C-alpha positions in Angstrom: -9.0 64.0 -119.7 -11.6 62.6 -122.2 -11.9 59.1 -123.4 -8.8 56.8 -123.3 -7.4 54.9 -126.2 -8.1 51.2 -126.0 -5.3 48.6 -126.5 -5.3 45.7 -128.9 -3.4 42.9 -127.1 -1.2 40.5 -128.9 -1.6 36.7 -128.3 1.5 34.7 -127.3 1.5 33.3 -130.8 1.5 36.8 -132.4 4.6 37.9 -130.3 6.6 34.8 -131.2 7.4 36.2 -134.6 5.0 38.9 -135.6 5.6 40.7 -138.9 4.0 44.1 -138.7 2.2 45.2 -141.8 2.3 49.0 -141.6 0.8 49.4 -145.1 -2.6 48.0 -144.4 -5.3 49.7 -142.4 -6.4 48.0 -139.3 -9.5 48.6 -137.2 -8.7 50.8 -134.3 -10.9 48.9 -131.9 -12.6 52.0 -130.6 -15.8 50.2 -129.9 -19.3 51.4 -130.8 -19.7 54.1 -133.4 -16.2 53.7 -134.9 -17.2 51.6 -138.0 -15.0 51.7 -141.0 -15.4 55.5 -141.3 -13.4 55.9 -138.1 -15.2 59.0 -136.7 -17.3 58.7 -133.6 -20.3 60.0 -135.5 -20.1 57.1 -138.0 -19.2 59.4 -141.0 -16.8 58.5 -143.7 -13.8 60.4 -142.5 -10.6 58.3 -142.1 -9.5 57.4 -138.6 -6.8 60.0 -137.7 -4.9 57.5 -135.4 -1.4 56.4 -135.8 -0.5 52.9 -134.5 2.3 52.3 -132.0 3.8 49.0 -130.9 3.7 48.9 -127.1 6.5 47.2 -125.2 7.9 47.0 -121.7 11.3 48.0 -120.4 11.1 47.0 -116.8 7.7 48.2 -115.5 7.4 51.1 -117.9 5.5 51.1 -121.2 7.1 52.5 -124.3 5.9 52.8 -127.9 7.4 53.0 -131.3 5.5 53.8 -134.5 4.3 50.6 -136.3 5.5 52.2 -139.6 9.1 51.8 -138.3 8.6 48.1 -137.2 9.4 45.2 -139.5 8.7 42.3 -137.2 9.0 41.1 -133.6 11.1 38.0 -132.9 12.1 35.9 -129.9 15.5 36.7 -128.4 18.3 34.6 -129.9 22.0 34.4 -129.5 23.6 37.8 -129.8 27.2 37.9 -131.0 29.2 40.5 -129.1 31.2 43.0 -131.1 34.4 44.6 -129.7 34.8 48.4 -129.4 31.2 49.4 -129.7 29.2 51.6 -127.3 27.9 49.6 -124.3 24.3 49.9 -125.4 25.0 47.9 -128.6 24.6 44.4 -127.4 26.1 42.9 -130.6 24.7 41.5 -133.8 22.3 38.8 -134.9 21.9 36.9 -138.1 18.2 37.1 -139.2 17.6 35.0 -142.3 21.1 35.8 -143.5 21.0 39.5 -142.7 23.3 40.8 -140.0 21.5 43.3 -137.7 23.0 45.3 -134.8 21.0 44.8 -131.6 20.5 47.8 -129.3 19.7 47.5 -125.6 17.4 50.5 -125.1 17.6 50.1 -121.3 21.4 50.5 -121.4 21.0 53.4 -123.8 18.8 55.2 -121.3 21.0 54.3 -118.3 18.7 51.7 -116.8 20.0 48.6 -115.1 20.2 45.3 -117.0 17.7 42.5 -116.5 18.1 38.9 -117.7 16.2 37.7 -120.7 12.9 35.9 -120.0 10.5 33.9 -122.1 8.6 37.2 -122.7 11.8 39.1 -124.0 11.7 40.0 -127.6 13.7 41.7 -130.3 11.8 44.4 -132.2 13.2 44.6 -135.7 12.9 48.2 -137.0 13.9 49.9 -140.2 15.1 53.6 -140.3 16.3 55.2 -143.5 16.7 51.8 -145.1 18.9 50.4 -142.3 17.5 47.6 -140.0 18.2 47.3 -136.3 17.1 45.1 -133.4 15.8 46.6 -130.2 15.7 44.5 -127.0 12.4 44.7 -125.1 11.4 42.9 -121.9 8.0 42.2 -123.4 5.8 43.3 -126.3 2.1 43.8 -125.4 0.2 45.1 -128.3 -0.6 47.7 -130.9 -2.1 50.9 -129.7 -4.0 53.4 -131.9 -3.0 56.9 -131.0 -4.7 60.1 -132.0 -1.8 62.5 -132.8 -3.8 65.3 -131.1 -3.7 63.5 -127.8 0.1 63.2 -127.6 1.3 65.2 -124.7 4.6 66.7 -123.7 6.6 64.3 -121.4 6.1 65.1 -117.7 9.0 66.3 -115.7 10.7 63.6 -113.7 10.9 60.9 -116.3 14.2 59.1 -116.2 14.4 59.0 -120.0 16.7 61.5 -121.7 14.3 64.1 -123.2 15.8 64.1 -126.6 14.8 60.4 -126.9 11.1 61.2 -126.6 8.4 62.2 -129.0 5.8 62.6 -126.2 3.5 60.5 -124.0 -0.1 59.3 -124.2 -2.5 57.8 -121.7 -4.3 54.5 -122.5 -6.2 51.7 -120.9 -5.3 48.1 -121.2 -7.7 45.3 -122.2 -6.7 42.6 -119.7 -6.0 45.1 -116.9 -8.4 48.1 -117.3 -6.1 50.6 -115.6 -4.9 53.8 -117.1 -1.2 53.8 -118.0 1.2 56.1 -119.6 2.9 55.1 -122.9 6.2 56.8 -123.5 6.7 57.4 -127.3 10.3 57.0 -128.4 12.1 58.9 -131.1 14.0 56.0 -132.7 16.4 58.1 -134.8 17.8 59.6 -131.7 17.8 56.3 -129.7 19.9 54.4 -132.3 22.2 57.3 -133.2 25.8 56.5 -132.4 
């Protein structure tokens, strides 16, 4: 399968309210030989990776493109709104801006779980509209080589039209291989 993509973990402080700067280049953390040029041979070619924000829904790891993420915030009071689909939890006021909050687990037909101290709202922006997505935990930014994205395996409980693919990666604190399910946010938030 080749080498696995390393994970940059986020500290507890970073996940409290972590604005994501998708315009700046970050080190991919590939270890030796990946200097600023990005290529394993140390040449000056740019790193071909795209970064994904990794988060948990239950025990499964999911990812959304960092370019779509504005920030990550702690959960807060969500005001329920009548006559909306069940996966729309309601709205929040974030610094004076009203955002709809989507429960991705409900959207995909998973069972609800209560909020914990690790629960977060991932604030995303699609086509100039901001949304909040509920996550059980946010665990890090993962550089992904687009050539390593695979088709989703059969048997996933996620509706196939919500998926962009999957990748395999290893964690830093737990060096086990895991699968990261890459979501197509435009389809997930479509009403």
